[in-house]
FIDOMI-490982 format. One record per atom (N, C-alpha, C): x, y, z; residue number from 1. Coordinates in pm, whole numbers. Layout:
N
X,Y,Z,NUM
...
***
This chain:
386
-1872,833,6390,1
-1818,738,6292,1
-1800,809,6158,1
-1688,782,6091,2
-1660,844,5962,2
-1710,753,5851,2
-1768,817,5755,3
-1814,741,5637,3
-1733,785,5516,3
-1688,690,5440,4
-1607,720,5322,4
-1684,681,5196,4
-1693,773,5106,5
-1761,745,4978,5
-1656,730,4869,5
-1663,626,4794,6
-1567,602,4687,6
-1637,617,4552,6
-1578,699,4467,7
-1633,715,4332,7
-1566,613,4242,7
-1642,522,4194,8
-1588,416,4110,8
-1619,448,3964,8
-1515,459,3884,9
-1530,486,3740,9
-1498,361,3662,9
-1587,315,3579,10
-1559,194,3500,10
-1432,212,3418,10
-1349,109,3418,11
-1225,116,3341,11
-1254,126,3193,11
-1177,209,3127,12
-1196,222,2982,12
-1154,92,2915,12
-1229,52,2818,13
-1198,-72,2748,13
-1061,-63,2682,13
-984,-170,2694,14
-852,-173,2631,14
-869,-200,2482,14
-766,-167,2402,15
-774,-200,2260,15
-797,-350,2241,15
-879,-383,2144,16
-909,-524,2116,16
-828,-570,1997,16
-765,-685,2011,17
-685,-741,1903,17
-753,-868,1853,17
-798,-864,1729,18
-871,-976,1670,18
-786,-1046,1565,18
-819,-1172,1539,19
-765,-1245,1425,19
-882,-1283,1336,19
-877,-1244,1210,20
-987,-1273,1119,20
-933,-1345,996,20
-1016,-1424,934,21
-981,-1489,809,21
-1013,-1400,691,21
-925,-1399,592,22
-946,-1319,471,22
-917,-1407,350,22
-999,-1507,325,23
-974,-1596,211,23
-985,-1522,79,23
-915,-1574,-20,24
-916,-1513,-152,24
-1006,-1592,-246,24
-1074,-1520,-333,25
-1162,-1584,-431,25
-1085,-1632,-554,25
-953,-1621,-552,26
-875,-1669,-665,26
-751,-1588,-694,26
-744,-1465,-643,27
-623,-1384,-667,27
-499,-1448,-605,27
-514,-1498,-482,28
-405,-1569,-416,28
-453,-1710,-384,28
-382,-1809,-437,29
-418,-1949,-416,29
-356,-1995,-284,29
-441,-2012,-182,30
-392,-2051,-49,30
-338,-2193,-48,30
-365,-2271,-151,31
-311,-2406,-158,31
-164,-2406,-198,31
-119,-2294,-258,32
21,-2281,-293,32
97,-2229,-172,32
227,-2255,-166,33
307,-2199,-57,33
296,-2046,-58,33
280,-1988,60,34
273,-1843,70,34
411,-1783,92,34
514,-1865,63,35
652,-1822,69,35
703,-1800,211,35
620,-1835,309,36
661,-1844,449,36
611,-1979,497,36
700,-2070,528,37
659,-2206,557,37
567,-2216,679,37
579,-2121,771,38
501,-2129,894,38
364,-2065,881,38
332,-2009,766,39
201,-1945,748,39
101,-2046,694,39
-16,-2051,754,40
-123,-2139,707,40
-246,-2052,684,40
-289,-2042,558,41
-409,-1965,527,41
-383,-1816,517,41
-487,-1744,481,42
-482,-1600,463,42
-562,-1535,575,42
-492,-1464,662,43
-555,-1404,779,43
-503,-1263,800,43
-560,-1196,901,44
-514,-1064,939,44
-536,-1044,1088,44
-449,-967,1150,45
-473,-915,1283,45
-540,-778,1266,45
-638,-750,1352,46
-708,-622,1348,46
-709,-564,1489,46
-657,-444,1504,47
-657,-374,1633,47
-771,-274,1633,47
-864,-293,1727,48
-974,-199,1745,48
-939,-104,1859,48
-972,24,1848,49
-926,123,1947,49
-999,111,2081,49
-945,180,2181,50
-1011,189,2311,50
-1155,237,2293,50
-1246,175,2366,51
-1385,218,2359,51
-1449,199,2225,51
-1403,99,2151,52
-1457,75,2016,52
-1609,67,2017,52
-1669,144,1929,53
-1815,149,1918,53
-1853,114,1775,53
-1914,0,1752,54
-1949,-40,1615,54
-2051,51,1549,54
-2110,143,1626,55
-2209,235,1570,55
-2146,363,1516,55
-2019,386,1541,56
-1952,503,1484,56
-1843,457,1388,56
-1796,551,1305,57
-1699,516,1202,57
-1559,564,1240,57
-1455,493,1190,58
-1317,518,1229,58
-1227,528,1106,58
-1117,601,1119,59
-1013,593,1015,59
-953,452,1015,59
-885,417,906,60
-823,285,898,60
-678,298,855,60
-592,222,922,61
-451,212,887,61
-422,69,848,61
-377,48,725,62
-329,-82,681,62
-179,-88,707,62
-135,-192,777,63
3,-201,821,63
63,-330,766,63
164,-318,679,64
220,-431,606,64
350,-479,671,64
371,-610,667,65
491,-668,728,65
605,-680,628,65
721,-722,678,66
839,-740,595,66
847,-879,537,66
954,-904,464,67
961,-1023,380,67
984,-1152,459,67
1039,-1145,579,68
1065,-1267,655,68
960,-1290,763,68
851,-1212,762,69
749,-1220,867,69
613,-1256,809,69
510,-1245,892,70
374,-1273,848,70
278,-1180,920,70
148,-1205,904,71
46,-1114,957,71
50,-1099,1109,71
115,-1192,1180,72
115,-1189,1326,72
221,-1096,1385,72
320,-1056,1305,73
439,-995,1363,73
414,-857,1422,73
328,-776,1360,74
302,-643,1414,74
231,-650,1549,74
156,-755,1573,75
84,-768,1700,75
168,-832,1809,75
279,-894,1772,76
364,-963,1867,76
438,-861,1954,76
428,-873,2085,77
491,-777,2176,77
642,-774,2162,77
701,-883,2113,78
847,-887,2096,78
893,-807,1974,78
802,-780,1882,79
839,-718,1756,79
764,-586,1733,79
647,-595,1667,80
574,-471,1637,80
506,-408,1757,80
459,-491,1850,81
393,-443,1972,81
292,-333,1940,81
204,-360,1844,82
116,-256,1792,82
20,-203,1896,82
-20,-286,1994,83
-112,-239,2097,83
-51,-127,2180,83
82,-130,2195,84
151,-22,2266,84
180,95,2173,84
229,65,2054,85
271,171,1962,85
153,251,1910,85
41,186,1882,86
-73,255,1822,86
-201,238,1903,86
-189,190,2027,87
-307,164,2107,87
-388,286,2142,87
-325,405,2137,88
-398,528,2169,88
-451,598,2045,88
-435,535,1929,89
-488,593,1806,89
-637,561,1795,89
-716,661,1765,90
-860,640,1749,90
-887,594,1607,90
-831,477,1575,91
-838,424,1439,91
-835,273,1444,91
-880,211,1337,92
-873,66,1321,92
-745,34,1244,92
-666,-60,1297,93
-540,-99,1233,93
-555,-241,1179,93
-531,-257,1049,94
-547,-387,982,94
-409,-435,938,94
-373,-558,981,95
-240,-613,953,95
-255,-746,879,95
-269,-744,746,96
-298,-867,671,96
-171,-943,635,96
-194,-1068,591,97
-87,-1152,541,97
-41,-1104,403,97
92,-1104,384,98
147,-1066,254,98
243,-1169,198,98
266,-1279,274,99
359,-1380,229,99
494,-1320,193,99
552,-1370,87,100
672,-1309,28,100
639,-1256,-111,100
516,-1211,-126,101
467,-1174,-258,101
499,-1035,-304,101
555,-952,-216,102
595,-815,-248,102
478,-727,-290,102
353,-772,-262,103
234,-693,-291,103
225,-658,-439,103
268,-754,-520,104
272,-740,-666,104
193,-854,-727,104
125,-828,-840,105
64,-934,-919,105
174,-998,-1002,105
210,-1120,-970,106
328,-1181,-1031,106
312,-1199,-1181,106
423,-1189,-1249,107
429,-1195,-1394,107
396,-1337,-1443,107
279,-1351,-1504,108
242,-1480,-1562,108
225,-1592,-1461,108
197,-1558,-1335,109
180,-1661,-1233,109
40,-1652,-1172,109
-56,-1732,-1217,110
-190,-1728,-1156,110
-183,-1771,-1010,110
-272,-1715,-931,111
-276,-1747,-789,111
-176,-1670,-706,111
-110,-1573,-767,112
-13,-1493,-692,112
-33,-1344,-721,112
-159,-1306,-734,113
-194,-1165,-760,113
-214,-1094,-626,113
-104,-1062,-560,114
-110,-1005,-426,114
-167,-865,-425,114
-140,-785,-526,115
-195,-649,-530,115
-347,-654,-547,115
-394,-736,-638,116
-538,-748,-659,116
-606,-807,-535,116
-539,-898,-467,117
-595,-954,-344,117
-618,-845,-241,117
-523,-756,-226,118
-537,-647,-130,118
-646,-550,-171,118
-641,-503,-295,119
-729,-394,-337,119
-870,-441,-370,119
-883,-559,-428,120
-1015,-607,-472,120
-1084,-696,-369,120
-1008,-750,-274,121
-1068,-842,-178,121
-1054,-795,-33,121
-932,-765,10,122
-914,-728,152,122
-984,-597,185,122
-956,-492,107,123
-1015,-361,138,123
-1168,-366,140,123
-1235,-422,38,124
-1381,-430,45,124
-1431,-514,163,124
-1359,-620,198,125
-1403,-704,309,125
-1390,-631,443,125
-1282,-556,460,126
-1265,-476,582,126
-1374,-370,589,126
-1406,-308,477,127
-1514,-208,474,127
-1649,-273,509,127
-1665,-398,472,128
-1791,-467,502,128
-1800,-504,650,128
-1689,-545,709,129
-1692,-596,846,129
-1682,-487,953,129
-1617,-376,920,130
-1589,-276,1021,130
-1640,-139,975,130
-1675,-51,1069,131
-1727,81,1033,131
-1612,178,999,131
-1578,186,872,132
-1467,270,825,132
-1521,402,772,132
-1456,510,809,133
-1494,641,757,133
-1474,645,606,133
-1563,713,536,134
-1545,733,393,134
-1446,848,370,134
-1391,856,252,135
-1298,965,218,135
-1154,922,236,135
-1071,949,136,136
-932,903,135,136
-849,967,245,136
-893,1079,301,137
-820,1141,411,137
-817,1051,534,137
-906,952,539,138
-916,863,655,138
-858,724,627,138
-788,709,513,139
-734,578,475,139
-585,592,451,139
-504,522,532,140
-359,529,520,140
-303,388,512,140
-195,372,437,141
-127,243,426,141
20,264,460,141
76,174,542,142
215,185,587,142
276,47,590,142
409,42,588,143
476,-88,594,143
625,-73,617,143
687,-185,654,144
831,-190,677,144
896,-281,574,144
1018,-247,533,145
1098,-331,445,145
1020,-365,318,145
990,-492,292,146
906,-527,177,146
773,-452,183,146
716,-441,303,147
591,-368,319,147
605,-220,292,147
727,-166,307,148
751,-26,274,148
734,-1,125,148
783,-98,43,149
756,-89,-100,149
607,-108,-126,149
547,-208,-61,150
405,-237,-82,150
316,-119,-51,150
349,-43,54,151
267,73,91,151
265,175,-22,151
380,205,-79,152
386,303,-188,152
322,248,-315,152
349,121,-345,153
297,62,-469,153
145,50,-466,153
88,6,-353,154
-57,-8,-344,154
-126,128,-339,154
-65,225,-272,155
-121,360,-271,155
-121,418,-412,155
-19,387,-490,156
-12,436,-628,156
-117,368,-716,156
-153,245,-685,157
-254,175,-763,157
-394,221,-726,157
-412,271,-604,158
-545,312,-558,158
-540,450,-495,158
-501,552,-572,159
-491,687,-514,159
-626,744,-471,159
-734,692,-530,160
-866,739,-490,160
-910,685,-356,160
-839,586,-303,161
-875,529,-173,161
-776,571,-63,161
-648,557,-88,162
-547,589,13,162
-501,734,-1,162
-517,810,107,163
-474,949,105,163
-333,970,155,163
-275,868,221,164
-140,879,273,164
-72,744,269,164
60,745,251,165
139,622,246,165
268,643,322,165
308,542,400,166
427,550,484,166
517,431,455,166
641,458,415,167
739,354,391,167
849,367,497,167
866,263,580,168
967,263,685,168
1072,158,651,168
1195,202,634,169
1304,113,593,169
1263,30,471,169
1195,94,379,170
1137,23,265,170
1237,-12,157,170
1211,-125,92,171
1288,-162,-28,171
1221,-89,-144,171
1236,42,-144,172
1158,126,-234,172
1210,124,-377,172
1333,80,-397,173
1389,71,-531,173
1404,-77,-565,173
1306,-134,-635,174
1309,-277,-662,174
1417,-315,-762,174
1479,-215,-824,175
1592,-245,-912,175
1709,-302,-833,175
1712,-276,-702,176
1818,-329,-618,176
1811,-481,-606,176
1698,-539,-642,177
1681,-684,-628,177
1716,-758,-756,177
1777,-690,-852,178
1804,-757,-979,178
1910,-865,-967,178
1994,-856,-867,179
2094,-961,-847,179
2021,-1091,-814,179
2029,-1191,-900,180
1949,-1313,-879,180
1970,-1377,-743,180
2093,-1383,-696,181
2119,-1448,-568,181
2049,-1373,-455,181
2051,-1240,-461,182
1987,-1160,-357,182
1836,-1181,-359,182
1778,-1180,-478,183
1633,-1197,-489,183
1592,-1337,-446,183
1666,-1438,-490,184
1632,-1575,-453,184
1639,-1594,-302,184
1732,-1528,-238,185
1747,-1539,-92,185
1630,-1472,-22,185
1591,-1354,-70,186
1482,-1278,-7,186
1346,-1343,-32,186
1315,-1365,-160,187
1180,-1405,-199,187
1167,-1557,-213,187
1280,-1626,-231,188
1279,-1770,-253,188
1208,-1806,-381,188
1227,-1723,-481,189
1173,-1746,-614,189
1256,-1663,-711,189
1263,-1702,-837,190
1341,-1623,-934,190
1281,-1484,-954,190
1366,-1388,-980,191
1322,-1251,-1008,191
1222,-1249,-1122,191
1250,-1327,-1226,192
1164,-1325,-1346,192
1025,-1382,-1317,192
1011,-1465,-1214,193
879,-1519,-1180,193
786,-1410,-1131,193
842,-1310,-1065,194
758,-1203,-1010,194
749,-1084,-1104,194
861,-1043,-1164,195
865,-918,-1239,195
901,-935,-1385,195
913,-1059,-1432,196
944,-1078,-1572,196
1090,-1050,-1601,196
1126,-1036,-1728,197
1266,-1012,-1765,197
1324,-892,-1693,197
1449,-905,-1651,198
1518,-795,-1583,198
1523,-673,-1675,198
1474,-561,-1627,199
1473,-439,-1707,199
1364,-435,-1811,199
1276,-535,-1811,200
1167,-539,-1908,200
1055,-442,-1871,200
955,-428,-1960,201
849,-330,-1935,201
767,-359,-1811,201
745,-488,-1779,202
666,-520,-1660,202
742,-482,-1534,202
871,-513,-1531,203
953,-476,-1416,203
962,-325,-1400,203
985,-255,-1511,204
998,-109,-1505,204
867,-45,-1458,204
754,-104,-1498,205
624,-47,-1462,205
595,-57,-1312,205
674,-138,-1240,206
656,-151,-1095,206
757,-69,-1016,206
837,9,-1084,207
930,98,-1015,207
853,220,-963,207
878,256,-839,208
804,365,-776,208
820,495,-854,208
937,519,-911,209
956,643,-988,209
856,654,-1103,209
826,541,-1168,210
736,544,-1283,210
590,556,-1240,210
562,523,-1114,211
426,537,-1061,211
408,670,-988,211
511,753,-988,212
507,880,-915,212
387,968,-951,212
348,979,-1079,213
231,1065,-1110,213
105,1024,-1035,213
91,895,-1007,214
-28,848,-936,214
-36,901,-793,214
78,939,-736,215
86,981,-595,215
84,1132,-579,215
54,1204,-686,216
65,1350,-682,216
-29,1415,-581,216
-138,1350,-547,217
-232,1404,-448,217
-232,1322,-319,217
-122,1250,-296,218
-109,1164,-178,218
4,1214,-90,218
-19,1219,41,219
88,1250,135,219
176,1125,153,219
307,1144,143,220
399,1032,150,220
506,1060,255,220
533,960,338,221
643,965,434,221
738,851,404,221
866,883,386,222
969,782,368,222
1067,796,483,222
1079,692,565,223
1168,694,681,223
1275,587,665,223
1398,623,700,224
1507,526,691,224
1611,558,796,224
1691,459,828,225
1803,477,921,225
1933,491,845,225
2036,537,917,226
2166,559,852,226
2266,449,885,226
2219,342,951,227
2309,232,985,227
2373,244,1121,227
2347,353,1192,228
2408,376,1323,228
2319,319,1433,228
2379,246,1524,229
2307,183,1633,229
2274,286,1742,229
2153,279,1795,230
2113,361,1909,230
2129,276,2035,230
2205,321,2135,231
2234,236,2252,231
2110,181,2321,231
2006,263,2337,232
1889,215,2411,232
1811,107,2337,232
1843,86,2209,233
1777,-22,2135,233
1826,-160,2179,233
1946,-165,2240,234
2002,-290,2291,234
2008,-398,2184,234
2063,-362,2072,235
2072,-457,1961,235
2178,-563,1989,235
2149,-689,1957,236
2254,-792,1968,236
2362,-768,1864,236
2477,-827,1888,237
2593,-802,1802,237
2565,-834,1657,237
2496,-948,1631,238
2473,-985,1492,238
2385,-883,1422,238
2290,-822,1497,239
2205,-720,1438,239
2287,-597,1401,239
2375,-560,1490,240
2454,-439,1465,240
2538,-454,1340,240
2583,-575,1311,241
2669,-595,1195,241
2587,-613,1067,241
2498,-710,1065,242
2424,-742,943,242
2318,-638,910,242
2237,-600,1007,243
2125,-512,980,243
2166,-367,968,243
2284,-334,1017,244
2337,-199,995,244
2368,-179,847,244
2433,-279,785,245
2465,-269,643,245
2339,-268,557,245
2241,-348,595,246
2115,-351,520,246
2049,-215,520,246
2041,-152,637,247
1974,-23,646,247
2050,85,573,247
2182,81,580,248
2263,180,508,248
2241,167,357,248
2226,43,312,249
2199,16,171,249
2066,77,128,249
1963,62,213,250
1830,112,181,250
1819,263,199,250
1901,319,286,251
1897,462,311,251
1928,542,185,251
2024,494,108,252
2058,565,-15,252
1944,566,-114,252
1873,454,-128,253
1761,450,-222,253
1644,534,-172,253
1628,547,-40,254
1521,632,14,254
1541,776,-31,254
1664,822,-26,255
1694,959,-70,255
1670,975,-219,255
1710,875,-298,256
1692,881,-443,256
1545,883,-481,256
1466,793,-419,257
1323,786,-450,257
1253,914,-407,257
1292,969,-294,258
1232,1095,-248,258
1255,1205,-349,258
1375,1212,-402,259
1407,1315,-502,259
1320,1296,-627,259
1301,1171,-669,260
1219,1144,-788,260
1074,1182,-764,260
1020,1146,-648,261
881,1176,-618,261
858,1327,-609,261
949,1396,-544,262
934,1541,-535,262
942,1606,-673,262
1027,1551,-759,263
1035,1603,-894,263
906,1586,-971,263
826,1487,-932,264
696,1463,-996,264
584,1539,-927,264
618,1621,-828,265
517,1702,-761,265
448,1635,-645,265
508,1525,-592,266
449,1453,-479,266
490,1519,-348,266
397,1527,-253,267
424,1582,-121,267
492,1474,-37,267
625,1478,-28,268
703,1375,40,268
777,1434,159,268
769,1363,272,269
852,1393,387,269
956,1283,399,269
1083,1320,401,270
1192,1224,420,270
1242,1235,563,270
1233,1127,638,271
1284,1123,775,271
1405,1030,779,271
1521,1087,802,272
1645,1009,816,272
1694,1026,959,272
1721,913,1023,273
1764,917,1163,273
1863,804,1187,273
1922,803,1305,274
2007,691,1342,274
1922,565,1345,274
1980,452,1302,275
1902,331,1307,275
1949,223,1212,275
1909,100,1243,276
1939,-14,1159,276
1807,-83,1122,276
1818,-195,1051,277
1700,-262,997,277
1642,-356,1102,277
1576,-298,1203,278
1526,-380,1312,278
1408,-313,1381,278
1342,-390,1467,279
1211,-352,1519,279
1210,-230,1610,279
1310,-212,1692,280
1310,-96,1782,280
1296,33,1702,280
1367,39,1590,281
1367,158,1507,281
1235,171,1429,281
1178,60,1388,282
1051,64,1315,282
937,109,1405,282
937,62,1529,283
836,109,1624,283
852,258,1649,283
976,302,1663,284
1002,445,1683,284
953,529,1566,284
980,484,1443,285
942,564,1326,285
791,564,1304,285
725,451,1333,286
580,451,1321,286
519,544,1425,286
574,544,1545,287
523,634,1647,287
543,779,1607,287
657,809,1545,288
683,945,1497,288
582,983,1389,288
552,888,1301,289
453,915,1197,289
317,947,1257,289
281,876,1364,290
152,899,1429,290
145,1035,1498,290
251,1070,1569,291
245,1187,1657,291
295,1315,1592,291
396,1307,1507,292
457,1427,1450,292
411,1454,1307,292
404,1351,1226,293
367,1368,1086,293
216,1368,1068,293
148,1281,1141,294
2,1271,1130,294
-37,1173,1023,294
-97,1060,1063,295
-126,954,968,295
-242,984,875,295
-331,1073,918,296
-452,1094,840,296
-464,1240,796,296
-543,1259,691,297
-558,1392,632,297
-488,1398,498,297
-564,1431,392,298
-507,1432,257,298
-581,1532,171,298
-553,1529,42,299
-613,1623,-51,299
-754,1585,-90,299
-800,1634,-205,300
-939,1609,-248,300
-965,1462,-274,300
-1090,1421,-253,301
-1126,1282,-280,301
-1120,1249,-429,301
-1148,1348,-513,302
-1144,1324,-656,302
-1105,1454,-727,302
-974,1476,-748,303
-931,1599,-814,303
-983,1605,-957,303
-1001,1724,-1008,304
-1053,1740,-1144,304
-949,1706,-1250,304
-821,1714,-1211,305
-714,1680,-1305,305
-617,1583,-1238,305
-581,1477,-1309,306
-486,1381,-1254,306
-419,1303,-1367,306
-309,1236,-1329,307
-237,1146,-1420,307
-222,1012,-1349,307
-243,904,-1423,308
-241,770,-1364,308
-171,676,-1460,308
-64,612,-1413,309
12,518,-1495,309
-12,376,-1446,309
-25,280,-1539,310
-54,142,-1498,310
-10,43,-1606,310
17,-78,-1560,311
34,-191,-1652,311
-64,-301,-1613,311
-154,-273,-1519,312
-254,-370,-1474,312
-361,-388,-1581,312
-416,-508,-1586,313
-523,-532,-1682,313
-651,-461,-1641,313
-674,-445,-1510,314
-792,-375,-1462,314
-761,-308,-1329,314
-844,-211,-1293,315
-824,-141,-1167,315
-912,-19,-1159,315
-878,71,-1066,316
-953,194,-1046,316
-858,312,-1048,316
-881,403,-1139,317
-805,529,-1146,317
-897,638,-1093,317
-876,673,-966,318
-963,768,-898,318
-1108,719,-905,318
-1197,791,-971,319
-1337,747,-973,319
-1372,674,-1102,319
-1274,635,-1179,320
-1298,561,-1303,320
-1250,417,-1290,320
-1334,323,-1328,321
-1291,185,-1340,321
-1235,164,-1480,321
-1128,87,-1492,322
-1072,61,-1625,322
-1044,-88,-1640,322
-1050,-134,-1764,323
-1020,-273,-1795,323
-968,-281,-1938,323
-857,-350,-1958,324
-800,-371,-2090,324
-845,-508,-2143,324
-857,-518,-2273,325
-891,-646,-2335,325
-783,-749,-2305,325
-658,-705,-2304,326
-544,-787,-2264,326
-452,-700,-2178,326
-376,-766,-2092,327
-286,-688,-2008,327
-188,-609,-2095,327
-170,-481,-2068,328
-77,-401,-2150,328
63,-460,-2148,328
132,-443,-2257,329
269,-492,-2267,329
370,-388,-2218,329
324,-268,-2195,330
409,-161,-2143,330
320,-65,-2065,330
381,25,-1994,331
309,120,-1910,331
214,204,-1995,331
91,217,-1947,332
-12,300,-2010,332
-41,417,-1918,332
-61,535,-1974,333
-86,654,-1894,333
-222,713,-1928,333
-302,736,-1824,334
-431,803,-1838,334
-418,943,-1780,334
-468,1042,-1853,335
-463,1181,-1806,335
-604,1239,-1813,335
-649,1291,-1699,336
-780,1354,-1695,336
-766,1502,-1664,336
-840,1582,-1739,337
-847,1726,-1715,337
-994,1765,-1729,337
-1063,1772,-1617,338
-1206,1799,-1621,338
-1280,1682,-1683,338
-1355,1709,-1789,339
-1430,1603,-1857,339
-1349,1534,-1965,339
-1229,1580,-1991,340
-1147,1526,-2098,340
-1055,1417,-2045,340
-1058,1301,-2108,341
-971,1189,-2071,341
-885,1151,-2190,341
-754,1151,-2169,342
-658,1112,-2273,342
-586,986,-2227,342
-578,886,-2315,343
-508,762,-2285,343
-391,746,-2381,343
-274,718,-2326,344
-151,706,-2405,344
-93,567,-2387,344
-59,503,-2498,345
-3,369,-2494,345
-64,282,-2601,345
-72,153,-2575,346
-127,59,-2672,346
-225,-35,-2602,346
-330,-76,-2675,347
-427,-169,-2621,347
-568,-121,-2643,347
-664,-206,-2610,348
-806,-171,-2615,348
-855,-154,-2473,348
-909,-38,-2443,349
-942,-2,-2306,349
-1090,31,-2292,349
-1149,-20,-2184,350
-1285,18,-2146,350
-1279,94,-2014,350
-1337,213,-2013,351
-1342,295,-1892,351
-1488,308,-1852,351
-1518,287,-1725,352
-1654,297,-1674,352
-1662,410,-1572,352
-1753,501,-1593,353
-1767,616,-1504,353
-1856,581,-1384,353
-1863,672,-1288,354
-1946,649,-1170,354
-2094,638,-1209,354
-2132,696,-1322,355
-2270,686,-1368,355
-2297,554,-1440,355
-2191,473,-1459,356
-2208,344,-1525,356
-2191,347,-1675,356
-2141,458,-1728,357
-2118,468,-1872,357
-1989,394,-1908,357
-1996,302,-2004,358
-1879,227,-2048,358
-1830,284,-2181,358
-1709,335,-2182,359
-1649,395,-2301,359
-1533,307,-2344,359
-1537,256,-2466,360
-1435,164,-2515,360
-1367,221,-2638,360
-1235,211,-2644,361
-1162,261,-2760,361
-1022,201,-2761,361
-960,203,-2880,362
-820,162,-2892,362
-729,280,-2858,362
-623,251,-2785,363
-526,355,-2751,363
-436,384,-2870,363
-385,506,-2880,364
-415,623,-2796,364
-549,686,-2835,364
-614,751,-2738,365
-741,818,-2768,365
-763,935,-2673,365
-858,1018,-2713,366
-906,1127,-2627,366
-1058,1124,-2633,366
-1123,1123,-2516,367
-1268,1121,-2511,367
-1317,1225,-2411,367
-1441,1268,-2432,368
-1507,1356,-2336,368
-1601,1271,-2252,368
-1579,1270,-2123,369
-1659,1188,-2033,369
-1792,1256,-2002,369
-1901,1179,-2001,370
-2029,1238,-1963,370
-2028,1275,-1815,370
-2091,1386,-1782,371
-2089,1435,-1644,371
-2181,1356,-1553,371
-2302,1331,-1597,372
-2399,1264,-1510,372
-2461,1143,-1577,372
-2531,1164,-1686,373
-2600,1055,-1752,373
-2520,1001,-1870,373
-2543,875,-1899,374
-2477,814,-2014,374
-2539,866,-2142,374
-2462,869,-2251,375
-2520,908,-2381,375
-2635,816,-2417,375
-2743,872,-2469,376
-2862,793,-2500,376
-2840,695,-2613,376
-2744,724,-2701,377
-2727,642,-2820,377
-2667,506,-2789,377
-2564,502,-2703,378
-2495,377,-2681,378
-2413,388,-2554,378
-2400,277,-2479,379
-2313,280,-2362,379
-2166,274,-2397,379
-2137,250,-2525,380
-1997,237,-2566,380
-1970,330,-2683,380
-1858,395,-2679,381
-1825,489,-2787,381
-1677,484,-2816,381
-1643,512,-2938,382
-1503,520,-2973,382
-1444,652,-2938,382
-1315,658,-2934,383
-1248,782,-2899,383
-1185,846,-3020,383
-1142,968,-3002,384
-1068,1038,-3107,384
-923,1005,-3093,384
-856,957,-3198,385
-715,926,-3187,385
-637,1045,-3132,385
-551,1017,-3033,386
-475,1125,-2971,386
-335,1132,-3024,386
***
């Protein structure tokens, strides 16, 4: 009699797709419309990798949606199909709600601070709930269309956290939205409600070109299509007509923004390929970013010299926390060279170091930051006019 022995190997765990709540403490008022009528509450989809082990730490990819979608779209097999596109990545993928807020703190509109919601609430909450690797080389943010702008803008606001940013078919030049009819159709709100007067200092301060210095130590990928349909994408006729023109429109700005970023010393990869403004191409470009470009890996966690531009009332510039007495009326620039910090612009600024030293002065100023301990005399000191 023959005996057969079978070696049974336990199946590897499939990627886990979770839905979690991410309520806001006030930056985004969930009682207000989130600019997508079908969205209820503030949530996120989270993809955990094969064999997820809560005892080990993982890189994290934040993946932002476009203006007509919500937090569910990247996980939907009909659209983003993230479990297939990124299921073999040994990383945690976070896909939060962005409404139609453009990942911007709206001009004079309380309850619509989408950037602060992401940086001050979502990121810390994800770090609390999931085992995320420390170091900016393990933190990447990516997005499509509106999310393509959001990826670059949020990475520029938090260069000490995000080491890489990916914009796919991104609306990277927000000056293109100045046409009121176009903006009202996309965002369903007036341009001035989000960015203030057209061409004003608040609007200009949100242009990626003006935030370029913040990205000088960040790896950036900008991907766009040229409006040409790929046969295997099987695009319906209406897509080929409408979304081809949309992508061709955005392709030109991708080239322009890339040139500006490179001129500022940013490490930018521009990927231009056949394609229109639709999901088949976005899945393809994200997969290319994963396999060919590499989503993770960046420069130093805290360079000794950097430049940081902002119009935010508060935030984090690398390892320094900053807060203005009032929101700046125009772009303010902070420049650090070793222990020397120079602030250019107008306003009263408080900077807090990792040691907890609070330095307050009126701009412009130049101060020498303490290396380890705070000055014994006072936690607050004035600066030398610059």
